C-alpha positions as CSV (number, residue, x, y, z in Angstrom):
1,X,158.2,53.7,-101.4
2,X,155.0,51.2,-101.5
3,X,153.9,50.6,-105.2
4,X,150.2,51.9,-105.4
5,X,148.0,48.8,-107.0
6,X,144.8,49.2,-109.2
7,X,142.3,48.1,-107.0
8,X,138.3,47.7,-108.0
9,X,135.4,47.5,-106.0
10,X,132.0,45.8,-106.2
11,X,128.6,47.4,-105.9
12,X,125.4,45.9,-106.7
13,X,123.5,48.6,-108.5
14,X,119.5,48.9,-109.3
15,X,118.6,50.6,-112.1
16,X,115.3,51.0,-113.5
17,X,114.8,48.8,-116.2
18,X,114.2,51.3,-119.2
19,X,117.6,53.3,-118.0
20,X,119.5,49.9,-117.9
21,X,118.1,49.3,-121.3
22,X,119.4,52.6,-122.6
23,X,122.9,52.0,-121.0
24,X,123.0,48.7,-123.1
25,X,122.0,50.4,-126.3
26,X,124.7,53.1,-125.8
27,X,127.6,50.9,-124.6
28,X,127.0,48.7,-127.5
29,X,126.8,51.6,-129.9
30,X,130.3,52.8,-128.7
31,X,131.6,49.1,-128.4
32,X,132.2,49.3,-124.7
33,X,131.0,47.3,-121.7
34,X,128.0,48.2,-119.7
35,X,130.3,48.1,-116.8
36,X,133.0,50.9,-118.4
37,X,129.9,53.0,-119.4
38,X,128.7,53.0,-115.9
39,X,132.1,53.3,-114.5
40,X,133.0,56.6,-117.3
41,X,129.7,57.7,-116.2
42,X,130.3,58.1,-112.3
43,X,134.0,59.3,-112.9
44,X,132.4,62.1,-115.0
45,X,129.3,63.1,-112.4
46,X,132.3,63.0,-109.5
47,X,134.5,65.4,-111.6
48,X,131.5,67.6,-112.4
49,X,130.7,67.8,-108.8
50,X,134.5,68.2,-107.7
51,X,134.8,71.0,-110.4
52,X,131.9,72.8,-108.8
53,X,133.0,72.2,-105.4
54,X,136.2,74.1,-106.6
55,X,134.5,77.0,-108.5
56,X,132.3,77.8,-104.8
57,X,135.3,77.9,-103.0
58,X,137.1,80.4,-105.7
59,X,133.9,82.5,-105.4
60,X,134.3,82.5,-101.5
61,X,137.9,83.9,-101.9
62,X,136.8,86.3,-105.1
63,X,137.0,90.3,-104.3
64,X,134.0,91.6,-106.3
65,X,134.7,95.3,-105.8
66,X,138.0,94.7,-107.8
67,X,136.4,92.4,-110.3
68,X,133.7,95.1,-110.9
69,X,136.3,97.9,-111.4
70,X,138.2,95.8,-113.8
71,X,135.1,94.9,-115.7
72,X,133.7,98.7,-115.9
73,X,137.1,100.3,-117.1
74,X,136.2,103.1,-119.4
75,X,136.6,102.3,-123.2
76,X,137.3,98.6,-122.8
77,X,140.7,99.3,-121.6
78,X,142.7,96.4,-121.7
79,X,144.0,94.4,-118.6
80,X,146.4,96.0,-116.4
81,X,149.5,94.9,-114.6
82,X,148.1,93.9,-111.3
83,X,145.2,92.0,-113.0
84,X,146.7,88.6,-113.1
85,X,145.1,85.9,-111.6
86,X,146.4,84.8,-108.3
87,X,145.8,81.1,-107.1
88,X,145.1,81.5,-103.5
89,X,143.6,78.0,-103.2
90,X,147.4,76.9,-102.5
């Protein structure tokens, strides 16, 4: 199997001066480079967007009739056999 190498790509980024100043200030405060700060920020945004997509897909497959039936049990009855989560996203 071919070994995967860590590769990087360059991207020219234009930021408003005020945002660049704030990024520099925060990066210095946390003892990291501006590049590391921006890379982490982009990674966090990608993660948030992918998580949102995951939950949107889950929502499409949800059976809300069953959800409401379970949610509205009398006297706050605890979960019953068959209430388990089943990952249908595969």
